[in-house]
N, C-alpha and C positions, 0 to 999 in steps of 0.2 A: 632771286639769287640768295645764297647764304654765305656768310663769311666763315670759312673753316681754316683750321690749322692742321698740318700733317705732323704727327707725332710718332716717333719710333721708340720702342722699349728695348731693354737690354736683351741680348742673345737673340734679337729678332731683327731681320732686315726689312720687314714689311712696314710700310707707313700707313697709320690709321688716321682717319679724319675725325676731328673733334670740332664742336661749335667753338669759335675763337673767343666768344664771349667778350668782345670788345677789348681784349687784352692787347698790349703793345709787346708783341713777341718777335724775336729774331731768331734766325737759324742758329742752332746750337744752344739756345737757352734751355735750361732745365725747367720743366713745367709739371704742376700737379694737376692730373686730370681724373675725371670721374669715369669708371669703367664697370662693366658687369660684375667684376670681381672686387669692387670697392675702389677707393681712392688710391692712386698710385703715382709713381714719379716717371717721367719720360723725357726725351729730348726732342725739341723742335727740328724736324727734318725739312719741312716746308713751311715757310712763314705764312701768316694769315692772307688768304686770297678768296676771291669770290667764286662760287661754284653753283651751277644750276641745281634746283631742288631734286630734279629727275635723276641726277647722278649721285645723290646721297642716299645711303641706307637709312631705313626707318629707325627711329629711336636714337638718333645722334646725341652722344653724350657731350658734356662740356668740359672745356679747359677751365679749371678753377682759379688758378693763380700762378704767378711765377714762383719757382721753388725758392725757399729761404735757405740760409745757411744751415738752419736747424733741419730742414728736410734733407739737405744733401749729406749732413752728418748722419741722419737716421738711415739713409740709404747705404752709407758706408758701414755702419754697424750691422745692417741686414746682410751685407756681403760676407762679413766676417762670421755671422750666425750661419750662413749657408754652407760655408767651408767646414765649420765645426760639425754641422748636421751630416754632411757627406761622410766625413771621416767616421763619425759614430755609426752611421748606417752600414758602411763597409765592414766595420768591425763586428757588428752584431749579425750581419748576414753570414759572415764566416763562422761565428759561433753557432748559428742555426743550421749550418751546412746547406745554405740555399745557393743554388747554381744560378747566380744573377750577378750582373755587373752594374754597380751604381755609377751612373754617368755624371749626374748633376743634381743640384737642389735649388729650388726657386721658392723663396718666401714672398707672400703677399706683403705689400708695403706697410699695411696696418698690423701685420704679424698674426692675422687670423687663420692663416692656412699655410702649410708647407707642402710643395709638390716634389716628389722624389722620382727622377727620371732613371730608368734602368733598362738594360738589355737582357734577354734570356732566350735560350734555345727552346724551352718549353714552358708550360704553365707552371707558376710558382705559387705556393700557398704561403703568403707573407702575413697572414693575420697576426701571428705572434710578433713578428717584426714591427708591424704597425702599432701594436700595443706598447711596445718598448719605446718607439719613437715618440708617441703621444705622451707617455709618462715622463720622458726626458725633456721634451720641448714644450709641453703644455699648450698645444695647438692642434688644429685639425690636420690630419695627415692624408695625403693622396699619393698612391703609388701609380706611375704612369709608365707603361711599357712603350719603348720606342724601337724603331728599326736601326740598321747599321748606318744608313744615310743620315738620319736624324742625329745619331750619335756623333758623326764626323762634323756636322753642322754646328753642334753645341760645343764640341771640344775645340775644333779648328786644327790648324797645322799647315804644312807645306805639301803640295803635290809634287808629282814626278817632274813637272816643268820648272820647278824651283820657285813657283809663286804661291801665295796664300790660297787655300782651298776656295774654289769659286762659291761653293755653298755657304761658306762661313764669311766671305767677303762682301758679296753683292746679290746672291740669289735670295729673293723673298720666299720662293716655294721651288719644289723640285719639279722638273720636267721628265716626261717619259723618254727613256733611253733604251734603244733595242740593239740586238746584234746586227740587225739590217744596216744600221747607221755605220757600224764599223766596216761592214763588207763594202758599202758604197764608197768608202774612203780608201779602199784598198790596203787596209791594215791587216797584219798577220793576227789571226784569231787566237793569240796567246793570252790566257787570262791575266798573266802578270803584266802584259804590256798595255792592255785596254781597261784595266780596272784601277779605280781610284783608292784612296786610303781606307774607304769604307768597305772595300772588297767587292763593290758593285761596279757596273760599267761607268766610266768616266762621264761626268756631266757635259764636258766640252764636246763629246761626240754629237750631241744634240745641237750645239751652237753652230757647228761647222757643216752639218748634214745638208742643209738647204743649198749651200754653195757647191758642195760636191755633187749633189744631185743634179743641179742645173748644168754644170759643166760637163758632167758625165753623159748628158744626152747626145754630145757630139762625138762620143767615142763608142766603138763596138763593145759588147759584153766580154768579160773575161771567159776564155774557153771556147768562144764561138768560132766557127769556121766562116771565113770570109773570102771574097774575091778581091785581089789587089792588082795593080798594074803589073806586078812581078810574078803573079800566079796566085793560086789558092793556098790557103794556109789557116793555122789556128792561132787565135790571140792568146799570148802566154804571159804578157805583163802589161799593166796600164799605169801611166803616170798622169792622173787627172788634172793636177794643178798646172803642169807644163803642157798639157793637151797633146799627149804623145802616147804611142803604144808600140808594142813589139809583136811581130808575127812570125810564127815557125812555119815556113813554106814547105810544101810537098817535097821540094827539091832538097830539104835539109838544111837550107839556109835560114838564119834568123835575122830579120830586118826590122829597123825602126821606122815608124811611119807617124804622120800627122793626119788629122781629118781631111786636110786639103789635098795631099797627094793620094790618100786612100780613095776619095770620092772621084778621083780622075779616072779610076779604073771602072 
């Protein structure tokens, strides 16, 4: 068994394991850890706990110490620098007529590198922009193109439901979402109705799909011709959550049915 501590970094909901290094850490503590990108600051999401070696990835890095006031001050200064770098990059991208949208900037804690996240519809030649950024900020520059869903996760915001975006609030990674999931839930396939802030299918479709799929097994398929105690007809509407459906009978009558009274036929 190994004692590990779960640490979360800014703009990330994923929790990473680190060797607790016998430190007395509590949930919410700011902590300095060693990563592949150098020393950085994070927050304790899961206090030190025992974990089997087989469940730990190789090359486990260490938590070095609790963050000091100086470390926290340095993190605040980095945030200011990131904001300055973003505005500067936006300005220079416009000057160079680059068809890109600068989404965010992330500095390594030791200032050795700055990562600029951007979206673009096509390939961008940003070599001149990188030289401008390196000259201005005196550090290594990385330009990282991201997709629309990643942009929404980084920026955050409110969804059509009135709640904070799922991807920004609690999702550590994206799940596959398909139009099949919207169909299974009986939703109108209007892009404006089933798309999130990112313009892609809403993540919540994937959350609810297993329930709809299971409950839908009790009901006939939409558009299917079926036999009922009242005669033969075609299914014209389905309400999965309330376990009912409507059939347009050959007689011209439209009737509401449940699995129980349908199966009696």
